[in-house]
C-alpha positions as CSV (number, residue, x, y, z in Angstrom):
1,X,-16.1,3.3,-64.3
2,X,-14.7,6.4,-62.7
3,X,-12.4,9.1,-64.0
4,X,-9.8,10.8,-61.9
5,X,-8.0,14.0,-63.0
6,X,-4.9,15.0,-61.1
7,X,-3.0,18.2,-61.6
8,X,0.7,17.9,-60.4
9,X,3.1,20.8,-61.0
10,X,6.3,19.0,-59.8
11,X,7.7,16.9,-62.7
12,X,9.5,14.6,-60.3
13,X,6.3,13.9,-58.4
14,X,4.5,13.2,-61.7
15,X,7.0,10.5,-62.5
16,X,6.5,8.9,-59.1
17,X,2.7,9.0,-59.4
18,X,2.8,7.5,-62.9
19,X,5.2,4.8,-61.7
20,X,2.8,3.9,-58.9
21,X,-0.3,3.9,-61.1
22,X,1.5,1.6,-63.7
23,X,1.4,-1.1,-61.0
24,X,-2.4,-1.1,-61.2
25,X,-2.7,-1.6,-64.9
26,X,-3.6,-5.2,-64.6
27,X,-6.4,-4.2,-62.2
28,X,-8.0,-2.0,-64.8
29,X,-6.3,1.3,-64.3
30,X,-5.8,3.2,-67.6
31,X,-3.3,6.0,-67.7
32,X,-4.0,8.7,-70.2
33,X,-0.8,10.5,-71.2
34,X,-0.4,14.2,-70.6
35,X,-0.2,14.8,-74.3
36,X,-3.6,13.3,-74.9
37,X,-5.0,15.3,-72.1
38,X,-3.7,18.5,-73.5
39,X,-5.2,17.7,-76.9
40,X,-8.6,17.1,-75.4
41,X,-8.4,20.3,-73.4
42,X,-7.5,22.3,-76.5
43,X,-10.4,20.7,-78.3
44,X,-12.7,21.5,-75.4
45,X,-11.5,25.1,-75.6
46,X,-12.3,25.3,-79.3
47,X,-15.7,23.9,-78.8
48,X,-16.5,26.4,-76.0
49,X,-15.2,29.2,-78.3
50,X,-17.4,28.1,-81.2
51,X,-20.5,27.9,-78.9
52,X,-19.9,31.4,-77.5
53,X,-19.5,32.8,-81.1
54,X,-22.7,31.1,-82.1
55,X,-24.7,32.5,-79.2
56,X,-23.2,36.0,-79.6
57,X,-24.1,36.1,-83.3
58,X,-20.4,36.5,-84.4
59,X,-19.9,35.1,-87.8
60,X,-16.9,32.8,-88.1
61,X,-14.2,33.2,-90.7
62,X,-13.2,30.5,-93.2
63,X,-10.2,29.8,-91.0
64,X,-12.5,29.0,-88.1
65,X,-14.7,26.9,-90.3
66,X,-11.6,24.9,-91.4
67,X,-10.4,24.5,-87.8
68,X,-13.9,23.3,-86.8
69,X,-13.7,20.7,-89.6
70,X,-10.3,19.5,-88.4
71,X,-11.6,19.3,-84.8
72,X,-14.5,17.1,-85.9
73,X,-12.1,14.8,-87.8
74,X,-9.8,14.6,-84.8
75,X,-12.7,13.9,-82.5
76,X,-13.9,11.1,-84.8
77,X,-10.4,9.4,-84.4
78,X,-10.4,9.6,-80.6
């Protein structure tokens, strides 16, 4: 299995590329929606932030602890 990430800035072109890829679904191509990609990117950002805080010795606030718990719950659902 291979993963391909494409960044397209032009909305009209995005629609054309998605339309084209839809024709390959029966061949095993899976399209991950932009919304899902954004969620994963935001989660990756939060993970990176937490790792940096841990390594720098910065103590996290209860808010960050709650956010981390929510992230773990979301990751378990994905």
